N, C-alpha and C positions, 0 to 999 in steps of 0.2 A: 717350596720345590725349584720354582724357577730361577731362584738365585743360587741355589745349589748347583744347578745344571749349568748355569751361566759361569760359576767359578770352576766347575770341571772343564768347559770349553777353553777358558783363558789360561788354566794351570800349565799345560804344555808349553804355550808360548812363553811363560813367565819363567819357566824351568830352562827350556832350552835356548832362550835368548842370551842367556850369560855363559853358554857352554858350547864350543864348538865339537864336542864329541872327542876330545883328546885321548879319551881311553881308548876308542876305536882305532884311532890312528896308531897309538902305540901298541895295540893288538896286532895291527896289519903288519907293523915293522919286525915283530918277532916272528913272523912266517906263517900266522894262521890264514888258511884257506877258508874263504867264504863261498857257500853255493850262490851262483847268480843266476839272472834270467828266469826266476820261477815262472813269472809272467811278464809278458812283453808290453802290455798295456796296463794303465794306471787302474783300469777297473777290468773285471773278469768279463761279465757283460754288464749286469746291474750293480752287484755288489764292487766296492772298492778291492782292488789288490793290495798286495804288500810291496808293489813297485813304488818307487819316489822318483821325483823328479831330481835332478843332478843339482850341486850347488851352483847358484847364481844362473841357472837355466829357466826358462819361461817357455810353459807348454800351454797350447790352446786346444781345449777339447770342443769340437762341434758336434753335438748329438742330436740327431733327429730320429723322432719316433712317431710313424705313421698311424692312421686311424685303422680300424679292426678289418681283417682280410674278408672276416664274415659277411661284411655288406656288399662285397663283390663290386660290380660296375656302378653301382649307383653312388659310390663316394671313389672310384676309380680306385679301388683296392687299397682305401684309406689315403690317397694322397689327398683328398680335400679337408682330413681332418689331422694333419701333422702337426707336431708339436716339437719345439726347438729348443736347446739348451745350449748356452756359451759357458764354458767354464775356462777360467785363467787359472793356471797354478804354478806357482814360483818357488825354487829352492834355496831356502836361506841357507841351508847347508846340504850336505849329501842325505843327512837324517831327518831334516825338518822342513816340511812343505806347508804353505799357505795356500789357499785358493778363494776366488770368489766367481760366483755364478749367478746366472738369469735363466730361468726357463719360463716359458709360455704356460706349461701346465701348472695352473693357479696362480700365474703371475709371480713365482716365487723366487726371492732372492736369498741366496744363500752365502755364507762364509764359514770355511772349515780349515782345519789344522790337521795335519797327518804327519806321524813322528815314530820312527824306528827305535824300538826298545831293545831287541836283541836279534843277531844274524845267525842262519844256519851255518854251522861249521862242518867242515869235513872232518871225521872222526871225532867230533865236538859236539855243540849244543846242536840238537836235532832240528830246531823250527826257526824260521823268521817270525818276530812277533813286532807289529806296527799297531799303534793306536791312531784312532780316527774320531774327531769331534767336529760337530757342526751346529751350526745356529742359522735358522731360516725365518724368513717374513714371509707370510701368506698375504699378497696384497689383493687377492681377487674377491676377498671377503667384502660383501656389499654393505655399506652404512644404510642403505633404503631397506635391505631386507633383515639387517641385524642392527637396529637403531641404537642399541646399548652396547655395541662393540668397541672394545679400546684397543690400542695399539699392542699391549701385552698379550692379547687374545689372538694375534696374528701370529705369535711367536711360536717355533718349533725347535727341539734339540735332538741330536743324535750322539750318542757314545757308542764306539764298536771297537772291539779288539781284534785284530786280523791275524791270524795264526796259520803260517803256510808251510809246507814241506815239499822242496824239490826231490821226488821220489828217485828219479832218475833223469837221464838226459831229455828223455821224452815225455814224461808225466809230472805234473805238479797238482797237489790239492790244497784247499784252505778250508779253515773254519772260523766264523764269524759270528761270536756271541754279540747281540745288538740291543741296546735300549733306545728307544726313541718315546720322547713326548710332544705330544701337540696341547698347547693351550686351550685350543677350540676343536672340539669333534663334532661331528654331524649327528653321529648315533648317541642316543642317551645312555644305551648301555654300554657303549665301549669305554672304558677306561682311558683317561688322559695318557697316563704311562703304559707304555706297552713293550714287550718282549720278544725278541725272535732269535732263532739260530739259524745262520747263514752257512751253506755249503757250496764250494765251488771247484772247478778243475780245469787242467788245460791238458792236452795231448797234441804232442806235435805230429804234424802229417808230412813235413819237409822242412827245408833250410827256413823258410820266411812263413810257412803257413802253420796255423794249429786249430783245433776245435777246441771251444770253450763252453763251459755250461756252469749256470748258478741256480740255487734253489733255495727259497727263504721258507722256514717253518715258523709260523707267527704260534707264539705261545699261551696268549691270553685275548684272542680275538671273541668278541661278543656273540653270543648264540644266535642272534638275529642279523648278523653283517652279511651284506650281499657281497663281499670281498673274498678272494681266494689268495692262496699263498702263490708268491711268484716264482715260475720257472721260466728260465731264458737259456736258450742254445746259439751259439752262434761261430764263426769262424774270424780268424784273426789273420791279417796280412800285413807284413813289416815291409815296408820299401823304404830304406834309407832313413830320413829324418821323419817319417810317416809310420803310424800305425792304424790300419783301416779295419774296423770291427764290423761285420754285418751279422745281423742277429734276429731271431723272433722270440717273442716274450708276450706273456699273458698281461703285462704291465705297462701302461702308457708312460706313467710317472717315470723320471730318471732320479729325482731326489731320493734318499734312502726312506724318509719317512713315507712317502708317496707310494713307491713301488711294493715295500713291504705292508703297508697300512692299507693301501687303495687300489691292488690290483683287481681289476674288474673283468678281465678276459677269463675264457675257459678253454684249454686245450681241447678237451672231448667235444666241444661243439664247433672247434675250428675258428673260435673266438681269439685270434692273437693278432700281434702287432709286429710289423715288420720295421725295423730301425738300423740306424749304422752310427759310430762313433768314429771321427777322423780327429788323430792327434798330430799336431804339429809343433816340434821344437823351434825354439829360437835363440 
């Protein structure tokens, strides 16, 4: 299974590395009008959006997720338990991005590829469809606690299809069927291969403001799992070359495998995490 997933991760790069999407250029030259700016950020909140970085553009996304607000002043409302993720995304073309990141949550390193398959057209194809594949390494697994652990046990994989529609000038929605696989899981009853369905949306409040939300429905979570489905709500602010996202979520992890598979907070108990994403284009 792990070799198949690795092939799925590499396949888009092999396909698009020889193709600058000339078909798309030809289509544009014939006057086809595409919907733009369904989402301003590369993420809705937790889930990837269908937005891509432009060709030869480098974007740095600095993400912070503080500890639970439920602990109050004891952790200064989560400030003492913050986790950070640094993610660099580069546009090989307008339709193909590659990324590399490091998260302090489980000390995860990740490489990703994001590629557009179809674009929403005015009076034409109704959706934008983007693929997203990632491979990660969990370096926090301790050899002392798990003496038999091998490098391959630290690996995880993500395969997503992101399907968005800009309904009107102010409102966009997205569906995200997701498959993810962790070679090591802490719960005996949890399948290594897991499935989820993500939902997200954006509603503009003004020229530079919007409210965003996303939710992940885990489809085969173990019955004894303590984890929850991730629900996240936030505000986007666009300021020139920056997109600043402030949000609340019941998941502290920021990698797909983590926030879908290991969301530990509970909105009904006030067990949520405040965080933000700051994107800067170069």
